[in-house]
C-alpha positions in Angstrom: 115.1 99.4 111.3 116.5 102.9 111.1 114.4 106.1 111.1 115.6 106.9 107.6 114.6 103.5 106.2 111.1 103.9 107.7 110.9 107.3 106.1 111.7 105.9 102.7 109.1 103.1 103.2 106.5 105.6 104.2 107.2 107.7 101.1 107.0 104.6 98.9 103.7 103.5 100.5 102.3 107.1 100.1 103.1 107.0 96.4 101.5 103.5 96.0 98.4 104.7 97.8 98.2 107.8 95.6 98.7 105.9 92.4 95.0 104.9 92.0 94.1 108.6 92.2 96.6 109.4 89.5 95.2 106.5 87.3 91.7 107.9 87.9 92.8 111.4 86.9 94.6 110.1 83.8 91.7 108.0 82.6 89.3 110.8 83.3 91.4 113.2 81.2 91.7 110.7 78.3 88.0 109.6 78.5 89.1 106.0 79.0 86.4 105.1 81.6 84.5 102.3 79.8 81.0 102.3 78.5 79.5 103.5 81.8 82.0 106.1 83.2 79.9 106.8 86.4 79.7 103.2 87.3 83.4 102.7 86.6 84.4 105.6 88.8 82.0 104.4 91.5 83.4 100.9 91.6 87.0 102.1 91.3 86.9 104.5 94.2 84.8 102.1 96.3 87.2 99.2 95.7 90.3 101.3 96.7 88.5 102.5 99.8 88.0 98.9 100.9 91.5 97.8 99.9 93.2 100.6 101.9 90.9 100.2 104.8 91.7 96.5 105.0 95.4 97.3 104.7 95.2 99.6 107.7 93.3 97.0 109.7 96.0 94.4 108.8 98.8 96.4 110.4 98.0 95.4 114.0 97.8 91.6 113.5 100.8 91.5 111.1 103.1 93.5 113.5 102.2 91.2 116.3 103.8 88.3 114.4 107.3 89.6 115.4 108.7 92.5 117.5 110.8 93.4 114.4 107.6 94.5 112.6 106.6 97.1 115.2 107.5 99.9 112.8 104.4 99.0 110.6 102.2 100.9 113.1 103.7 104.1 111.6 101.9 103.3 108.3 98.4 102.8 109.8 97.3 106.4 110.1 98.4 107.2 106.5 96.6 104.1 105.1 93.5 105.0 107.1 93.5 108.6 105.8 93.9 107.4 102.2 90.9 105.1 102.7 88.9 108.1 103.9 90.2 110.0 100.8 88.9 107.4 98.4 85.7 107.1 100.4 85.2 110.8 99.9 85.8 110.5 96.1 83.3 107.6 96.2 80.7 109.8 97.9 81.3 112.7 95.6 80.9 110.5 92.6 77.3 109.8 93.8 76.6 113.5 94.7 78.0 115.1 91.5 77.7 112.4 88.8 75.1 109.8 89.8 72.4 112.1 91.3 71.9 114.2 88.2 73.7 117.2 89.5 74.7 119.5 86.6 78.4 119.5 87.2 79.2 121.5 84.0 76.6 124.1 84.8 77.9 124.3 88.4 81.5 124.9 87.2 80.2 127.6 84.9 78.3 129.2 87.7 81.4 129.2 89.9 83.5 130.8 87.2 80.8 133.5 86.8 80.6 133.9 90.6 76.9 133.1 90.3 76.3 131.5 93.7 72.5 131.8 93.4 72.5 129.5 90.3 74.7 127.1 92.0 72.4 127.0 95.0 69.4 126.4 92.7 71.2 123.4 91.1 71.9 121.9 94.5 68.3 122.4 95.6 67.1 120.7 92.5 68.9 117.4 93.1 68.7 117.4 97.0 65.2 115.9 97.1 66.3 113.1 94.8 69.3 112.3 96.9 67.1 112.3 100.1 64.6 109.9 98.4 67.5 107.6 97.4 68.8 107.5 100.9 65.4 106.6 102.2 64.7 103.9 99.6 68.2 102.3 99.1 69.7 100.3 102.0 73.1 100.2 100.4 73.3 104.0 100.5 72.2 104.1 104.1 75.0 101.7 105.3 77.5 103.3 103.0 76.8 106.7 104.5 77.0 105.3 108.1 80.4 103.8 107.2 81.5 107.2 105.8 80.4 109.1 108.9 82.6 106.8 111.0 85.6 107.3 108.7 85.0 111.0 108.8 85.1 111.0 112.6 88.2 108.9 112.6 90.0 111.1 110.1 89.1 114.3 112.0 90.5 112.8 115.3 93.5 111.1 113.8 96.1 113.6 114.8 98.3 113.3 117.9 97.1 116.6 119.4 93.4 115.4 119.2 94.4 112.1 120.8 96.0 114.0 123.7 93.0 116.3 124.0 90.5 113.4 124.1 92.6 111.1 126.3 94.0 107.8 125.4 91.1 105.5 126.3 88.3 107.5 124.8 90.4 108.0 121.6 91.0 104.2 121.4 87.3 103.4 122.0 86.4 105.8 119.1 89.0 104.4 116.7 87.9 100.8 117.3 84.8 101.8 115.4 87.0 101.4 112.3 86.0 97.7 112.4 82.3 98.7 112.3 83.1 101.0 109.4 84.8 98.1 107.5 81.8 95.8 108.2 79.3 98.4 107.0 81.5 99.0 103.9 81.4 95.4 103.0 77.7 95.2 103.6 77.3 98.3 101.3 79.3 96.4 98.7 77.1 93.3 98.9 73.9 95.3 98.7 75.3 97.4 95.8 76.1 94.6 93.4 73.4 92.5 91.7 72.2 89.3 93.2 74.5 86.4 92.4 77.6 88.6 91.9 80.3 87.3 94.2 82.9 90.1 93.7 82.7 91.2 97.4 83.5 87.7 98.6 87.2 88.1 98.6 87.1 91.3 100.6 84.6 89.7 103.0 86.9 86.8 103.7 89.9 89.1 104.3 87.8 91.2 106.7 86.6 88.0 108.5 90.2 86.9 109.0 91.2 90.4 110.4 88.2 90.4 112.8 89.0 86.9 114.1 92.7 87.8 114.5 91.9 90.0 117.6 90.1 87.4 119.7 92.5 84.8 118.5 95.5 86.9 119.7 93.9 87.5 123.1 93.2 83.8 123.6 96.8 82.9 122.6 98.2 85.5 124.9 96.0 84.3 127.8 97.2 80.7 127.3 100.8 81.8 127.2 100.3 83.8 130.4 98.8 80.8 132.1 101.6 78.5 131.0 104.2 81.0 132.1 102.9 81.1 135.7 104.9 79.0 138.1 103.1 75.9 139.3 101.8 76.3 142.8 103.2 73.9 145.2 100.7 71.9 147.2 100.0 73.2 150.6 
């Protein structure tokens, strides 16, 4: 596949990954966010975080199916960064909409350059958020997943990889699987008991996690078969 074609594909994938944000912005502007806007935004941003994270994890097993699919690796970083972007929106939804933060008042304070009032609003909701983190397990695992994604996003560039060294960088970025697992756990603990909406994403993640050891086992068997049989002494 030519470099120009890959460039076109990357541009198309970029637009597809950006589309949910544009939909979110449009529905926010038109007020079409359902009966519970905060809940709708929370689930929307959380779902797209999981979708894009799973898509980035699927790159490696899919490209191993054929040497002709090696170009897919060029999409992995972009998909991972978009997953982090929607995870950030998901977190900000909690901070600015769910926690009771006076967003309208904060914007008014910013326009008036009244940073003292803005600080007071933040201090007013901070104890509530800390209590929520202590009491709610789904917030704890969600924050743990976000911290991992933040570390991966910060270290995703080529120059950081060169500065860290290949092996330490790889070890760090394998934590993306832990971030995905924590994200799915966060999803299960967030929904009400008996709701099975996270099941589909859980099954997809399970397949992706099993693909790595399955590939190693298959490669080991092929290597053993390829070795010439030793002649008897």
